[in-house]
Each structure stands twice: as structure tokens, then as C-alpha cells.
N, C-alpha and C positions, 0 to 999 in steps of 0.2 A: 595719396597712395603709400602704404607701408613700404619700407625699404626691403629689397630682396636679399635673401641670405647670399653670402659669398660662396662661389663654387670653388672648391680647393681640395686637393688631396696631395700628399707628398709626390713630387715628380711632375706636377702640372705646370705647363708653360703659361706664364702670365705677361701681359703688357700692363705695367703700373703706371699710372699718372697721379702725381701728388702735387697740390697747389697750396700756395700760401692763403691764409684766411683773408678774405676780402680783397683778394688779389694782390696782397701785399708781398714785399720781398721775403725770400727765404735765405738769401745770402747777401751781405753788404759789401764783402771784399774777399781777397784771395784767402785770407785766413779762415773765413767761414767756409769757403769752398774746399779748402784742404781738410777741414774738419768733417765736413759732409762726406767727401770722397773716402777718407780714412775710415770713418765709422762704417760706412757701406761695405768696404772691402774686408775690414776685420770681422764684421759680423757674417758676412757671406762665407768666409773661410770657416768660422767657428760652427755655423749651422749647416754647412754643406749645401748652401744655396748657390746655384750656378748662374752667374751674371753674363749675359751675352752682349747686350747693348745698353748704353746709358747716355743720358745728356742732362747736364745741370744748367738750367737757365736762371734768370733773375728771380722770377716769382713762382716757378714750377720746375719739375723734373720728370723725366721719363726713364723707366727701367724696363728692360726685357729679361726675364729671369725664369728659372725653373725651381719651384719650391723644395726645400730640403726635407729631411725626415720629420722635422717639428712643424712643418707646414708654413704657409704664408702669413696668417694673421699674427702669429707669435713673433716671426721675423720682423714684420713691419712695425708692430707695436714697439719692440725694443729699439728699432733703428730710429723711428720718428721721435719717440719720447726722449731718447738719449741725446739726439741732435738738438731738439727744441729746448731741453733744459740747459745745455751748454751755450746755445745761442742766446737765450734770454739772460743768463748770467753775464754773458760778455757785453751785452748791449743794454744792460740794466732795464730790462722790460719784463712784463708779466702777462700772463694769459696764454691763449692758444697761439701757435705759430702756423700750423697747417689746418686746412679744412678738416672737419672732424672725420670725414669718411674719404679716404683715398679711393681712386678709381682703379679697379683691377678687372682685366678682361682675359678670360681663358681663350687661348689661341690654338687654331689648328696649325700645327707646326708644318706639316707637309705642304700646305698651301700658302702660308703667310710668313714663314720664318724670315726669309730673305727680304721681303717687303718691309717687315717691321724693323729689321736691323737698319735698313736704308732710311726709313721714315724718322726713326729715333736719332740717328747720327747726323741727319741733315737739319735738325732742329736749330742749332746755332746759326746756320747760314740763313734759314727762314727768319730768325729773330734778329738778323743783322749784327750778331755778336762777332761774326767774322765776315770778310768781304767776298771771299772766293774759296774754292776747293783747296788751293795751296795753303791758305791760312788755316783751313779746317784740319788739314793734315797734321799740323803741329798744335792745335787747340787742346790745352790740357784738361778741360772740363767736359770731355766727351769721350766715348769709347772708340771713336773712329781712329784717333791718333795711336791708340794701342794696336788696332788691327794693321795699321800702316807701319808698325815697328818703330815709331818715333818715341813712344813712351812705354814703359814697362809697368804692367799691373798684374801681379801674380794671381789675383783673385778673379780677373776677367778671363772667361773661357774663350780665349782667342783662337785656339786650334780648332775647336768645334765650329765656330762661325766660318773660319776660312775654308773648312772642309766642304762647305756647300758651294764653294767656288772653284775649286781645283784640288788635285792630288798633291801638287808640290807648292811650297809656300810662296815663291816668287810669282808663279803662275796664278795661284789663288788670289794673291794680294792685288795684282794687276786687274784681274776680272772682277774682283770686288769694287775697286776704285771706278772702273768703267761703269759698273752697274749703279754705283752712287751718282755718277755725273749724269747718267740717263734720267735720274729721278728728279733733278733740280728743277726742271720746268713743270713737274706734275702739281706744284703748289702744296696746299696743307692736307690733302687726302683726307677729308672729313669721314669718309666711309671706314677709315681704319680706327676711328675713335668715337664715331657717332653711335647710335643706338639701334637695337633690334634688327629687323630685316634689312635695313638700309645698309648697316655694317655687314651683315652676313652675306649679302648678294653683291657688294661692291658698288653701292650707289644707287640713286633713285632710277636711273634709266633701266638698270637691270631689274629692279623690283617692279617697275611699271610694265615692262615687257612680259614678265611672268604673270602679273595680274591680268593682262590683256588676254593671255593664253589660258587663263583660268586655272593655273597651276596652284596647288597648295603651297603656301610659304610658311616656313617655320623660322622664327627669330627670337633672340633674347639679348638684352642690352649688355648681359654679363659675358657674351661669348662672341668671338670672331671666327667665323667658319661658315662652310656651306650649310644649307638646311639640314642635310643629313648629319653633319657633325654636331649641330645644335641639338638635334633629337637625341643623338647618342650620349652626349654629355649629360643632358637633363635626365634621360632615362637611368643612366648609371647613378647619378646623384640621388635618385629615389629608391634604388635597389638595395635591400639589405644583403650583406655577405652571407652566403650560404654556409651552413654549419655541418658539413658532412664528417668533419674530423674535430677532435679536440684542439684547443690552441697549441698545446705541447706537440701533438701529433703532426698538425699542419706545419709548424715551425721546423720540425725535424725533417719532414718530407721535403719542404722547400730547400733546405740546405743541402740535402742529398741530391735533388735534381740539379741544383746549380753546380755542385761539385762534379757530379758524373758527366753532365753535358759539356762543361768546360774541358775536362780531361779528355773526353772523346773528341772534341774539336780542336784539341791542342792549343787552347788560348788561356790566358789569365783572367780570373774573375774581375780584376781591376780594369782591364781593357773592355770587358763587356759593359761595365757600369760607367764608362766614360762617354758613352753615346757614339762610339766610332761607327762609321757606316760601311767599313770594309766587308766584302762579300763573306768572308769566312766568319767574321763576327756576327753579321746579320743572320746568317744561316743558323748559328748556335742560338742566338736570341730568339729566333722564330720558334725553334723546337722547344725551348724552355717556356716561352709564352703560352704555347698551346697546352703543354702539360699543366702548368700553374692554373690556367683558367678553367680547362675542361676536366681536369682530373681532381683538382683541389678546391675549385670554386673560388679562387682569389680574384679579387676585383681587378679591373683593368687599370685602375689608378695605382693600386698597390703593386701590380706587375711592372707598370711603367717606372715606379720608383726603384724597384729592385734591379731593373735592367737598363736604367740610365737613358730612357727615351720618353716621349710624350704619350699621353693616354691615346691620342688619335693614332699614333703609330702601331700601338698594340692592337687597336681595333681593326686596322688595315692588315696587319699580319693574320688576324683570325679570319678576316673576310677572303683573303687570298687562299686559305688552307681549307681543304674539305673538312666538314664536321667528323670529329673522331679520328682524323689522321694522326699517326704517330711519327710521320716523317719530318 
């Protein structure tokens, strides 16, 4: 079967899994680990790629990220090639280091963001690189220690992740750690990295239940989300951008809408693009999203990139708002 094209647009949330070729090591020691993490962070800042969760193991790694303006493929190509070249030079080896095709899964942020952060950050514990949660709190090769405030990484979007668990940092950090501890006994969670409908519906038991009730099931191995989310992502990936305005007119109108709505809502454009979930910012974001999609024909993915949220979040904004509403 031919490989499917990657699904990506700037602003898309991805769970990335990259593995060593033939299951071989991708890091041999702490110097390799430092090189891997520094390259990841430097490139994330340069390309405006937002990293939410990550874990580096012996022969593979996990990343939860939102692609920047240049998109995911360019980011991953630069990152993996740069790291592989330096690794090979240091260890006097030749040839590929990673499997030729990294695994990228488009994720429904509203449903799976917290679960993916937990799943990724528990990887060192599942792989027995640490013995317990206390050791994981200080483990330097995983984003969990950053969320706990034990390690500083300017390039990891710590504030956005903690905002899912509480309004104040201390409260959010404690809630996040409790949530992590509750997931330890869940095991490897194959439905989060498996394929098609099994992933989309949370495991075989849910899929079999739907099949018994003869409900139609939609799934895609490149997508983690409910059937409706799968259908929306696939539909948008096939839809051409409408051309009711010239490129120059569209760009000018987009800038005007962003400026006017931010001024009206008394917020800064930078706040809007940081993905904040504060009510005032969410309200302004909703109004802008409706105008950009319904008046200018801007794609959901492009709106998501402009407003600092996921494509699914924009889709839900439009579903909650009556067609043609300007409120």
C-alpha cells in the first residue's frame, strides 16, 4: 500500500514519534542527549514551533508540538538531519540514524491534549529509565521536570500546558502531577499511537460496540480524534482555499480584522496568539475566527495558525456560532 500524505498546516497539533533505524540507539550518552535537546529547542524557537511535551528514550523519542509558520515537514527535516549528522561524526558511523519516515499524528486538542501530555511524560517511567514519580520529577530528558519547575527550558510552552490544569501555577502544577500519577497504571495506551478507528475511538472495545450498533465509523491512521474530527480534518485537507479576494486584498483585510477586534476587546495581538484560554481572549478569538472563515474564506488551519490554537478549536468555535452571526 502506498504511503499516505502527511496532514499538516501551520498551527496543527501533532504527536510525533521518531525511532532509530532497525530499533538501534539514537543516543549513547548524556552528550548525545544534550545535543538532541539543544537542537530541538533552538530550532523550535527559530521556527516558532511550540513544544508542549517531549521525552527522549534510548532508541526513540516522543514530541507533542504545534507546527510553526513553515510547517512540520521542514522543521522535522532540519532537526533530524542536523542531529543525525553530528551523531554520526561523533561516533564515526555512516548511514541513516532514524527510520526514514517519522510518525506524525494530527490530534484533536480539546479531547486528547491532557492525555497526550501525560502519555508522553510517563514514557521514561514505562521504559524503566526512572523508578518512580519522584525520580521522574527531576529527570532531565523529559518535559515533565520543566512543568514541575525543576528544570528551565525557555522553548517549552510550560504555561500553556499548566493552563489546562488550573489558573494559578502552584494549583495547576499539583493538579497536573496528580493527573500524571493516575495514569501510571494505565499501561502503554496503544490506542493513542495505534491506527485508524481503534485510535480514533479509544480502543477495540469502543470500536466493537459501535460496530454492533451498526454505526458508521470513520478513522484514519494519521489522526487522533473522534470520527467527526477525522472527517473534518480530511475534508479540509481536500478543500481548496476560496478566492473571493486577491492575495493582497485578503492579507490587508486580515490585518485590519485582527487589529480592530483586538483594540475593541482591549487585548494585545501577542496575547491572542499565545493560545490563552482566558474568557476575554477567547471571545475576541471567536469573533475573529468567524469573520476570517465566513467573510474571507480563510481555511480553518490558516485561522488556527493566526490565532494560536488548533484547527479543531476553530471548527468548534464555528459550530457553536450561528451561520452568518457577527457577534
